N, C-alpha and C positions, 0 to 999 in steps of 0.2 A: 344440574341447571336446575336454577331455580331455590325455591319457597325456604330456604335456612334463614335463623334468625338469629345467626353469630352477627356480634355490633360491628358492623364496617369499621376498618381502621385507617387513616390514611398512614403510609409508611413513601418513603418522595423515590417516587420514581428511580430506579437504580440506571434507574438507566441501562546552461552549463556554460559558461561558456568559459575558457577562458580569460584571464582581469584583463589582458590585453584587448578587446575589444574583437574579439571573435564574435559575438553573439552567442545567441542560445544554440537549441538543434530545431533544426527543422528543414524538409527535405530538397533537394536541389538533386533532381531528375538528372541535370545534363555534368552534373558532377562525376568524374571517374573512378573505377573502383580499384584499390589498391590491396593488397595481400602480404603481410609480412611477411618473410622467409613463407614456411608451405602453410595454405591454408585447408583445415579441417574441411569435411564436407557439407554445406549449407542446405541437405535435404533434411535433416531433423535427424538423422538416424545416430541413436548411442549407440559406444561403440562398447565389444562386451558384451557379458551377459549378467543376470542379476547373482548378486554372490548372497552364499548362503552364511548362515548364523554361525562360526565358529565357536567362538567362548565368549565370557562373560566381559569381557575386553573391550566389545565390538560393540557395546551398548554404554560404553562410555562418553558422553555426546561432549565440546566443546562451544562458547560461544556463551552472548550474554544473551539477558532476557527482552525485548523490544517493547517502544509501543505500537500499539494499535493504529491502523491506518483507515480510511473512511472504506478506502476498498478492500479493507479485511475487517471484516467487523470482530472485535474483541469478545471471542465466546471461550477462551478455556484455560483455565491458569494452569499451573506444574500439576503432574500426575505425585498420588498422595503411593502409591506402592502396588507391587505386585504388576501382573499382564490385563490390560484394560482393552476394550473393545472400543474402538472410535469411527465415525463414520464420515467418508470424505467429503469435504464440500463443495469443491470442483474439479474439474479433471485436470491431471497433474501428466506432462512428459516426460521421463527422465531423461537429468540432464549428462548424466555422467554412468559409467559403469556399475557404480555405487547407489545411484538411485533407484527407485520404485516406480513406476510408474503404473495410476490408477486412474479411475473413474468417477465422478459425482455419484456418491449414492453408495459407493464401492466401502462393505467392511473391514477395518485395517483390524491387527489386534499389535498395541504398543509393549515393548516392553518398557519396565518400570524403569524414569527417569526424573529428574527432577530439573535439570538444567541445556538450556542446549536450544538453540531453533531447526535443526535436524534431530528429528525421531526414529531410532531404528522398528521397523514394524514391517509384520506378514499380511501379505493380504491373504482373506480367508473365500475370495474368490479363485485364485490366480496359486496359492499356497506359495510364489514367491515373496521373497526378505528380499529388503533396502532402505533405505536415509527417504525420508520424507519432510516436507516443513511443515513444521508444526504448524502453523496459522493457515495450512489446507484441511485440518479436519478437527470435529468435533467428538464429546462423548456419543455413544449410543444411546438414542432416545431419551434425550433432555431438550432444553427447550434451544440449547446453544447448535442443535443439530437441525431445527427450523428453518429453512428458507428464506422464513419472512422476518426472523429474530436478526437486528443488525448490534445488538448489544450497547457496548458503550458509544457511540455516537452523540454529535450536537446537535440541538433544533437546529441549527443553520447548517450544519450537513446535511439531514436527513432532508432538507428542502431542496438543496442543491438536486441530490437527487433523485428527490419525487417531484421538481420540475424539466426536468429531462424532457426535449419535446417529442419521445418517442412515447410517452406515457400516458394512458388512456384517467380519465377520470375514473375512482375509485382502486386507482394504485397506493399501494401502502406497506409500510413496515412497521416491527414493535420493537423500540430502544428501551434502555436503562431511560429510568427517568432525572433530567440533571438536578433535580431540584428538592424530589423526597428518597433518601436511601432506601431501595427495596421495592421500591413502585417503577409500573413501568409507562409508557408510552404510547397510542397508537396512533400513526401519523400519515395523512391520507391527503391524497393528489385531491381537489375540488375544483368547479368552472363555474362561472355565474358572468352575468351579461354584463355588473360594471367592473368587477374584482381578476376578470379574465380567470386565470389559469391560478390559484396560490393551494395552500396547505392547510387542513385544520390539526389541532392536534389536541389529542382525548385521554386525560388522564386515566391509567387504569388503576384502581384502589386495589388493596391485600384485605378480604376479612382476616378477625383472629383463626378463625377457625381453617385456614390458608388459601383460601376461594378468591375470587377477585371480582370484580366488576365494573362498570361505568357507570350506569346509572343502580342504584339500590336496589328497584322490580326486578334485574336481568340479572342472578348473579350465578356464576360458573366454578367448578369444580378446579378448572385446570386454565391456561392460556389457551391452548389449544382449542377447545371449546368453544373458550370466549372468542377466536378468529373465523373458526369455523360457524358460530350462530352468524357474525357479521357477515361473513360472506354468503347470505343467504337472504337477511334482511336489512336494511340499513337502519329501523327500530330506533331512532333517533339521530344518528349518525345525520354528517350531510350526504352521503350517495355508501350503496350495498359494496363489499368489498371484492376488489375485482380482480388487478395483477398482481403477484407479490414485488417489490421495486427491483429492477435489474439491478446490477452489481458488479461491475469490475472485478477479473481475478484481482487477489492481493500481491502486489511485489513479493515476492521470497526473502528472508534475512541473510542475503548472500547470495554469491552466486549457486555452490551447494556446500556440503559439509569439509572444510577445511581448504573451502578455493578462495583466497588469499592474496597469499604471494602467488602469480600465475606465468606459466611462462610463455612467450611474446607469440607461439605457434600456435598456440590455443586462440587465438584473436582473427579475425577476420574484417580489415577496414571496406567497408563498401560504399558509403555515399561520403566523401568532404562538406562538412556542414559550414565551415569556416575557418579563418586562419588569423594569424596575427603575430606581431613580432618575438614570442617565445612558444610559437608552436602552433596545434591542427585541433578541432574538433571533429570526429567521424562520427556517423551511425555505423554501429558494427554488430559483428557477430561473435559467440565466445561458444566455444565448443561444436561449433556447428546448429547449435539447438537454440540458442537468445539471444533476443536484441538488446543488444546496450550503444550507453555514448563513450566512445576512448577520443580523452584527451590526448596529445603526443606533446612531450618539450622538447625544445630543443638540447642537445647536448651543450653541457656547460651553463644550461639555464640556471640551477641547481645541484647543490650534491646529491647523491642516493641517497649519504645518511642522514643529510636533514631534510630529504624528503621523506624516508622513511618515519621518523621521526614525528614528522607533520600526519602522516597518514596513521600512527596508530590512535593519533586524538581524534582525528576526523573519523574513524570508521568507533568510538563509540559512543557517537554524536548519533543517538536514532530517532526518529522523528516523526510524523504523519506530513508534516509541511518543509520536510530538508529533503534535498536530494539524498538517495542512499549511495554511499562510495562501498562498490561491489566486489573492488578486487586491484591491484597494483601491478604494474612489471617495472620493477626497482631497479633494475640493469640499464644504461642510458641506452638507446633515447628510453627514458619516462614513460609508463601510458598512465593514465589515471582512467578504471574503470567505472563510470556510475550508471546506475539507471536510466531510462531514454523516457523524454521527452517529450511526444508526438508535434507539442503545438509551439515549442522553440521557446527564444528569450520572450520575455515579457514587454520587451519593448517592440521589439517586430510585430506580435503579438497585437499589439492596441494599433501601428500602425496601419496593421492590413485591415481586410473588410469585415471580418467579426469583428475586430477592437473597434471598429468605428459604430459598429452597430451596439453596443454595450449600454445599460439603462445606467442609472446611481447608484441604484441596487445591489447590482450585478459586479462595478468597481468596488463599493463599499465592502462586499463579499471578500474578495480579493485581497483588499485590502487587510482584512482580517486577518484569513489567510497567512499573509506575512507576519502581519504580527503576532503570529502564534507560535511562526519559526523561528521568531526572533525573540520571542520572551523564552522557550525552550532555552536556545540559546545562552541567553540571560544567566535562565537560572541555574546553569551548567558551569558558571565562571568562565563564557568564551565571547569572546571579541571576534565578528566580522568578519570586520577593518575595509569592509567596499560595499556595502550595501547599493545596490542601483537597477533601477529594471535589468539592464543588457543582463544583471546577472541573478534576478528573476525567470524560471524557466514553469512553463505555462504543458497544462497536459489535458485528459478529454473533461470535460463538466466543467469546464474551467477552475481546473483545481492548479493549484499552483504553490510551489517550492523552492524553497532557498536554495541558491547553489552557490559555491565556491566560498563557503566559510572556511575552507582552511587553508587559505593562500597563505605563506608565512611571510615575515617582515621582509627579508633579502627579496623576494619576488615584488613585490607592493614596491618595493621602494624604485625597483625598476622599472617598473610600469608609471610610476610617477614622472621622472625624468624623462621615460621615453613619451611621456606624453606633454611634458614642457619643451621636447625639442622639436615635436611636429608642430606647436605651435608658429 
């Protein structure tokens, strides 16, 4: 820290409803629970034991690369070769016999691989081996492994996270700059009597020598030193840094490795959320471990072949503002398994008590999230065909995601005539 004469250099801061009126997910405790065929135990106990690494073939992973989510900071790219040590960013409980459980801070040895969302790893704590979600780890001793580093999230997303009601003044995060490549931004929660809670953003500039600074009179060799300094002294900031901004565990990309077409008896239907002409929506559990949303289609609604063709397209669409398609049951009755959004559809949410309390900036932010998801759909040369409030789902912290972007023309045509007949 301090005293270097290197010339400051500004680098850029790197910074569900079925479409037949069933509505989105919402909790209805009075609804009954139903288990198709036989249900797995619901206590979260994983079957079997951790597998051993047998040969190099096991290290080959499937899947495609994904976009980051605001609840999953983009921290690490593909492995460059060899066996690498990573650190766990979150706790993870195994979902299948081939998964590896680990705890936040645990060090893991990763077998070289440049593709796939699930990596084969060995815990340096327990010695056990298995597959782990790649977005739950970061290289050891890197900035990506720092709890306060949120990577490539937007200014608006950082404000949404920091303005959560449980945060106190001085709560902070460090993110990549949206405007200056290679630079960073320090975002800090502040309070004053005029604005109330608000977020201040400070550009972290980079020196030619590799150091960092917010003001040129106080310079640091590393970002870690900079953060530690401002935790002790405000030194020109709105407030000294207090707590790291809390973040939810990210959604894994898929339920597990190779869990796409899954058996019906791996699903338990727990709470019925809604129903319509063509099926039902349930809150459910996969493999006794993972909360999911399950859409059931009545037999004859569409052919399994047509559905699978459509599902393959839906599977490729991955964005932080799209509800993630996890898996399918391709035999009739067809099941569609997606991530669960706890606040239900935007239509129902806006009519509820929380929705009525929203102010214009929050509504604009929600609209911006929807637009971001739809812009991605457009970039992928895909057409939603039925964008409306009932097909937008709401999660915690007013996160909005576009749902039902994969309904095919046959189903939409049936829905169109059904609406006419009901008038």
